[in-house]
C-alpha positions in Angstrom: 43.7 -108.6 143.9 42.0 -111.0 141.7 40.7 -114.6 142.1 40.0 -117.3 139.5 38.6 -120.7 139.8 40.0 -123.9 138.2 38.5 -127.3 138.2 41.0 -130.2 138.6 40.8 -132.8 135.8 42.4 -136.2 135.4 45.1 -134.7 133.2 46.2 -132.4 136.1 46.9 -135.3 138.4 49.8 -137.7 138.9 49.8 -141.5 139.5 48.8 -140.8 143.1 45.6 -138.9 142.1 46.8 -135.5 143.3 47.7 -132.5 141.3 51.2 -132.9 139.7 53.5 -130.4 141.5 54.5 -128.5 138.3 50.9 -127.9 137.3 50.6 -125.3 140.0 52.9 -123.1 137.9 50.4 -123.3 135.1 47.7 -122.2 137.5 49.9 -119.2 138.5 50.3 -118.3 134.9 46.6 -118.4 134.2 45.8 -116.3 137.3 48.5 -113.8 136.4 47.3 -113.4 132.8 43.7 -112.8 134.1 44.9 -110.4 136.7 46.9 -108.3 134.3 44.0 -108.2 131.9 41.7 -107.0 134.7 44.3 -104.3 135.4 43.8 -103.1 131.8 47.1 -104.4 130.6 47.0 -105.7 127.0 49.7 -108.3 126.9 49.4 -109.0 123.2 49.6 -105.3 122.5 52.7 -105.0 124.6 54.3 -107.9 122.8 53.7 -106.2 119.5 55.5 -103.1 120.9 58.5 -105.2 122.0 57.6 -105.1 125.7 57.7 -108.5 127.3 57.4 -109.8 130.8 59.3 -113.0 131.7 59.5 -114.9 134.9 62.8 -114.1 136.5 62.2 -116.0 139.7 59.6 -118.2 141.2 59.0 -119.4 144.8 56.4 -122.0 145.7 55.4 -123.7 148.9 53.2 -126.8 148.8 51.1 -127.1 152.0 48.4 -129.6 151.0 47.5 -131.4 147.8 44.5 -130.8 145.5 42.8 -133.8 144.0 40.7 -134.9 141.1 37.5 -132.8 140.6 38.5 -130.3 143.3 37.8 -126.7 142.4 40.6 -124.5 143.5 40.7 -120.7 143.8 43.9 -118.9 142.8 44.2 -115.4 144.3 46.8 -113.0 142.9 48.2 -109.8 144.3 51.0 -107.4 143.2 53.4 -107.2 146.1 56.2 -105.0 144.9 57.0 -102.9 141.8 60.5 -101.7 140.9 61.9 -100.0 137.8 62.3 -103.2 135.7 60.4 -105.9 137.6 57.4 -106.6 139.8 56.4 -109.4 142.2 53.1 -111.2 142.2 52.0 -113.3 145.1 49.7 -116.3 144.7 47.5 -118.2 147.2 45.7 -121.3 146.2 42.8 -122.7 148.3 40.3 -125.4 147.8 36.8 -123.9 147.3 34.9 -126.6 149.2 36.6 -126.0 152.5 38.8 -123.0 152.1 41.9 -125.0 152.9 45.2 -123.3 151.9 47.0 -125.6 149.5 49.8 -123.6 147.9 51.5 -120.2 148.3 54.0 -118.7 146.0 55.3 -115.7 144.1 56.9 -114.8 140.8 59.2 -112.0 139.9 58.3 -110.6 136.5 61.1 -108.9 134.6 60.4 -106.4 131.8 62.6 -107.2 128.7 62.7 -106.2 125.0 62.6 -108.5 122.0 66.3 -109.3 122.5 65.5 -110.3 126.2 67.5 -107.2 127.4 66.2 -105.9 130.7 64.3 -102.6 130.3 62.2 -100.2 132.4 58.6 -101.0 132.9 56.6 -98.2 131.1 55.0 -95.8 133.5 51.5 -96.5 132.2 52.0 -100.2 133.2 53.3 -99.2 136.6 50.2 -97.0 137.1 47.9 -99.9 136.2 49.7 -102.3 138.6 49.9 -99.9 141.5 
């Protein structure tokens, strides 16, 4: 499990002054990248070896909006690992009051440079487990 903090800026919001719904996917991406790095997974090194992880599926549930200058905390956890994919769960809360804002998950598929599905290398599975 890993948590990152993100401050909401004007560019993150819509005309109503709340975070634009699609931006939460950017926050998932940032949190996932940080999480994998903390697990010791060198994404750039894997790309150079032809091992890529792509989002195969995403689920998101909006519970309450974040607004301008809020600081949100994005928590990530690996849920399930299979031979060629894994799921990461996300929970976004507002730091000031701990209110749960968004939950979601992504299925990350392991592919090669031709986007053909491949097995996740055992060393990566070990780091994720």
